[in-house]
C-alpha positions in Angstrom: -61.4 81.5 -28.7 -61.4 77.8 -27.9 -64.5 76.1 -26.6 -64.3 74.7 -23.1 -63.0 71.1 -22.7 -61.2 71.3 -26.0 -57.6 71.0 -27.0 -55.4 73.8 -25.6 -53.9 76.4 -27.9 -50.4 74.8 -27.4 -51.8 71.3 -28.4 -53.3 72.9 -31.6 -50.1 74.7 -32.5 -48.1 71.5 -32.0 -50.4 69.3 -34.0 -49.7 69.5 -37.8 -52.7 69.4 -40.1 -52.8 66.9 -42.9 -50.1 67.6 -45.4 -48.4 70.2 -43.2 -44.7 69.8 -42.3 -44.2 71.1 -38.8 -40.9 71.2 -37.0 -40.3 72.8 -33.6 -37.8 75.6 -33.3 -34.3 74.2 -32.7 -33.5 77.2 -30.5 -36.0 78.1 -27.8 -35.3 81.8 -28.3 -35.5 81.6 -32.1 -36.3 84.9 -33.6 -35.7 87.2 -30.6 -31.9 87.6 -31.2 -32.5 88.1 -35.0 -35.2 90.7 -34.4 -33.0 92.6 -32.0 -30.1 92.5 -34.5 -32.3 93.6 -37.3 -33.7 96.6 -35.4 -30.2 97.6 -34.2 -28.7 97.4 -37.7 -31.4 98.8 -40.0 -29.1 101.7 -41.0 -26.4 99.3 -42.1 -28.8 97.4 -44.4 -28.9 99.9 -47.3 -27.5 97.4 -49.7 -30.7 95.3 -49.1 -33.3 98.0 -49.5 -36.4 96.7 -51.3 -35.3 93.0 -50.8 -36.3 90.3 -48.5 -33.6 89.0 -46.2 -33.1 86.1 -43.8 -31.3 87.0 -40.5 -29.7 84.2 -38.5 -28.2 85.0 -35.2 -26.1 88.1 -35.9 -26.2 88.6 -39.7 -27.8 88.3 -43.0 -27.6 84.8 -44.5 -29.8 85.2 -47.6 -31.5 87.8 -49.7 -33.8 87.9 -52.7 -36.7 89.8 -54.4 -39.4 87.6 -52.8 -39.8 85.9 -49.4 -40.3 82.6 -51.1 -36.9 82.8 -52.7 -35.3 83.6 -49.4 -37.0 80.7 -47.7 -35.7 78.4 -50.5 -32.2 79.7 -49.9 -32.4 79.2 -46.2 -33.7 75.7 -46.6 -30.7 74.9 -48.9 -28.5 76.2 -46.1 -30.2 73.8 -43.6 -31.4 76.7 -41.4 -34.9 76.8 -40.0 -34.8 79.4 -37.3 -34.3 82.5 -39.4 -36.1 85.8 -39.3 -37.4 86.6 -42.8 -38.2 90.3 -43.3 -38.4 92.8 -46.1 -36.0 95.8 -45.8 -38.0 98.8 -46.7 -36.5 101.5 -48.9 -35.5 104.6 -46.9 -37.7 107.6 -47.4 -36.0 110.8 -48.5 -38.0 113.9 -47.8 -37.7 116.6 -50.3 -39.0 120.1 -50.0 -39.6 122.7 -52.7 -38.5 126.1 -51.5 -40.1 128.8 -53.7 
């Protein structure tokens, strides 16, 4: 919680600290469209199970074993408003019938 008469939360978020590179989102709704797409298409992402992916607008634009690798790939593409998320492996329930 911020003390009274101090900077607002928005001012703090918009003020980069020393050595931090900060850029505002290019799209005001950045992330919402990608999150919705990811949730709606989880069943179609079986090829990416166990990997980190970057979703931009309506599709996967990068994938790798680590989030850092995905961020590097996205940076090389010149995209900054991507959702980076790990695709968890599907659980298969098995039962032993004796």
